[in-house]
N, C-alpha and C positions, 0 to 999 in steps of 0.2 A: 570129627573135626575136619574141616576143609584144609587141603594142603596141595602143594605142587612140588614136583621134583625136576631136577635138571641133570644133564649128563651128556655123554658123547659115546661114540663107538671107538673102541680101542685102536682099530687098524684102518679106519676110514675118516676122512674129514667131514663128519656128520655130527651135529649136536641136536639135542632134543629137550623139550620142556613139556611137561604134562601136568594137568590140573584137574582136581575133583572139587567142586564148589557148590554143592546143593544148598547148604545152609546160607552161604553168602548171597546167592542169587535169590533165595527165598526172602531174605531180609530186604534186599533191594525191591522185590515185588511188593512186600508189605508196606514199606515206606512210601512207595509211589502208588500203591493200590492199582498196580498194573494189570491190564487185561492180557490174556494168553499170548497174542501175537507180539505185543510190546515187551512182555517178559522174555520171550524167546529172542527177540532182536537185541534188546539191551543186555540180556544175560550173556549172549554170545560175545558181544563187543566188550563187555566188562571182563570176561575171562581172557580174551585176547589181550586186553590192556594189562591185566595182571601178569600174563606171561611175558609181555614186552618189558614190563617193569622189572621182572625177574632177571632180565639180561643186563640191567644197569648195574654199575659198579659201586657207586657211593650211596650212603644212607640218605643224603639230601637230594639225590636225583629223583626227578618226577617226570612221568610220561602222562600226557593227556591225549586222548583220542576223541575226535568229533565226527560223528556221522551227521552230515548236514543234508537233509532229504527233502524232496518235494512230496513225499507220501504222508499219510496220516500221522505218523509218529513225529514228524517235524525235525527234531534234532536229538541226538543222544550224545552226551558228554561223559566220558569216563576218565578217572585218574587213578594212578597206582604208583607205588614206589617199590624198591627192591626188598622190602620187609613184608610183602604180602598184604599191605593195607590198600584197600580199594574203595571207591565210591562212584556214584553214578547219578546223573540228572537226565530226566526224560521230559521233553517239552509236552508231549501228549501221550500219557500212558494209557488213556482210555480208548484205545483203538478198537475197531470192530474185529470180530472173529472171522478169519478167512481160512479155509482149508484148500490144499492143493489136490491134484488128481489122485494122490496116494492116501488122502485122508489125513495128512499131516498139516501142521500149522504153516500157512503160506506167509512167510516173513517178508518176502520181497513185495508182497501186496501192500504192506504198510510202510515200506521203505521208499519204493519208487526210484527215482534218479537223484543224483547229487554227488557229493564228494566225501571222501574219507581223509581227514587231516590227522597227522600224528605229530605232536609237539614234544620234544625231549629237552627238558631243562636239566642240563648236566653241569651247571656251575660256570658256564662260559658267559661272555658278555652278551651274546644273543643265543636263544635256544635254537636247536635244530628243528626245522619245520619241513615236513614232507606231505604232499597232497596228491591224491590220485582220484580218478572218477570211480564212482560206485558202478561196478560192471555186472553185478549179479543181484545184490539186494539180500542174498542169503548169508551175508556177513563173512563166513569163512573164506569164500572165494574172493571177497573184496580185500581181505587182509593178505591173501596170497598174492593178489595183483599188486597191492601196495609194496610188499617186500621185493617183488621182482622189478618193479618200475622205479621206485623211489630209493630203495637201498641196494638194488642190484644183488639181492640175496635169494637164490632159488629156494623156495620153502614149500612145505606141505602143511596146511592148516586145516584142522578138523575141530568143529565146535558143535556142541549139542545141548539143548535144554528141553526136557520133557515136562510138560505141564499137565496136571490133572484136569480132565475134561469137565468135571463137575464142580470141584472146589477151587480150581484155578491155582492151587499151590504147586510148588516146584517138586517134582518127584526125583529127577536126576539132572545133573548139570556137570559138564566136563569138557575138556578140550586138550589139544596138543598143537605144538609147532615143532616141526622137524626142519632143519636147515642144512644146506650144503655150505661148507666153509671154503675159503679161498684155497686153491691148490687142488680142487676136485677135478677128476677126470671124467671122460665119457662113460667109463666103466662104473664109476661111483654113481653117476646120474641114473644109468640103467639099473643098477643095483637097487637104488632107493625107489625108483618107479615100480620095480617088480615087487618089492617088499610091501609097499602101501597099496598095491592094486587090489588086494582082497580085504582091505581094512573095513570092518563093520562100522555101522553108525556108532557114534560115541555113546549115545544114550542106550543102545543095545548092549554095549560092553559093560556100562555101569549097572544096568538092570540085571546083568549076569553076576554081579558082585565083584567085578574087576576093580582093582585099585590102580592108581597111576603106574605103579611098578608092574602090575600085571599087564596093563595096556601096552606099555612099551615092549614087553616080552611077547606080546601078540604079534608084534611087527618084526623084531630082530631076535637073533639067537642069544640065549643067556650069556654065553661065553664072550660075546663081542660087546656087551653093554657095560658101561661104567657109569653108575649113578654117583654124582659128585656132591649133591646137596639136596636138602629137603626143607621146605619153608611153609609154615602155616599161612592160611589165607583168611582174612577177616574184613568185613565191611566196617570201615572206620572213617568218620568225618571229623576233621580238625577245626570245625567252626567254633567261634568263641564270641563272647560279648565284645571283647576288644576289637575283633575284626568287623563286627556289625557296626560298632561305633565309627570306625573308619569309613564304612560305606555311607553312613548317615552324614558325616562331615563332608564327604565328597559331593553330596547333594547341593551344597552351596548355601551361602548365608540367606538369600532371599527365600528359597524353598523351605529352609529350616524355620524361618520366621513365620511363614504361612502355616506350617504344620503346628507350631506352638500356638498360634492365634486361633486356629480353627479346631484342631483335634486335641491339643494339649498333651498328646503322647503319640507314639508310633510303634507298631508291631511289625517286625520283619520275620520272614520264614526262610530258613536255609533250604535251598533247592536240592541239596544232596541228601540231607537226613530228615528234613521236615521239622526240626526244632524251631520253636518260636522264641523271639527275643522282644520284650516290650521295654521301651525306654520312656520314663516318666517325663513330665514337663520340666522338672528340676534337672534331670539328666540332659534333656535337650538344650536347656539354657546353658548348661556347662559346655556342651559341645559347640554351641553357637559362638562361644568366645574363641574357639579354636578354628572355626570355619573361615 
C-alpha cells in the first residue's frame, strides 16, 4: 500500500514529509500509457503534489501543480488533497526515450524550459497562486526553487521514479520534502545541509527495501524524529456524468445544436482517468434546454 508520513524534529525547526508511491505512479502510467521519460517526469511531479497536499489543513483544500513546458511532454497537471487522493493529466505521454550520461532517464530532455505553477485552493475568495521558472527540468530541483522563491521556505526535495527498461512499468517511486520552519538559525541550516549531503538516490533507498520511516531515519537520528501522521496514497479521479454534462452545457446552444444535428450523440473522455462518457441525442436535447 502506498502511503506518506509527516513529522518534525523534536529540538529543531525542521519538518519532513516522505512518500512511497509505486502503485499510484504505475496506475498513472497505465491510464496514460506513458513512455518512461514521461512516467518519470509526471510521477515525480505527482508525488511532490501529493506531499504539498499533505501540508494542507482542511479536507476540502486542493492543490494543483502545472508544469508548462516547451519540451515534448508539453504540460503536466497534477492535483491532490490532504487525504492522499491524487490524479494527473499529461498532454503528451508518448515521449521519446532519452538517457543521460549516467545511463538514467533524461527527464529534462522532455521537459525543456517553462514554468511551474502551484495553485492552492484553501476556501478563500481567490486561490493562492505561485509561479516560478523551470530551472532544471529534473523536477525535484524545480520544486526546491519554487519553495525558495515563491513561498520563501528553504526546502530539500528529493524525488525518484525507477522504470523497468523492458516493460516500462514502475519498479520504485518515492520522494521527500524537508523544510526549515520560521525561527531557524544558521546552525539549523548547516545541520540540515550536513545531514542531507550524503543522501542516496530515492530509488536506491526504495530498492533496498526502505520504508518512508526508514528513509527519514537514514537522514536524522532516531531520538530526534517525531512522526506525527501517516496517510494512505491513492490515484483517485472524481469525474462524474454530472460534471461532464456541465462541460457540454458550457459549449453553448449553437454548438450543441450542431452536435445533435450531425452526430446525434457525443462522447467525452476524462483527461485524468481515461473514463469515457457518452451522451445520447435525448440527453443532449435535455441539456440544450439548459444551455
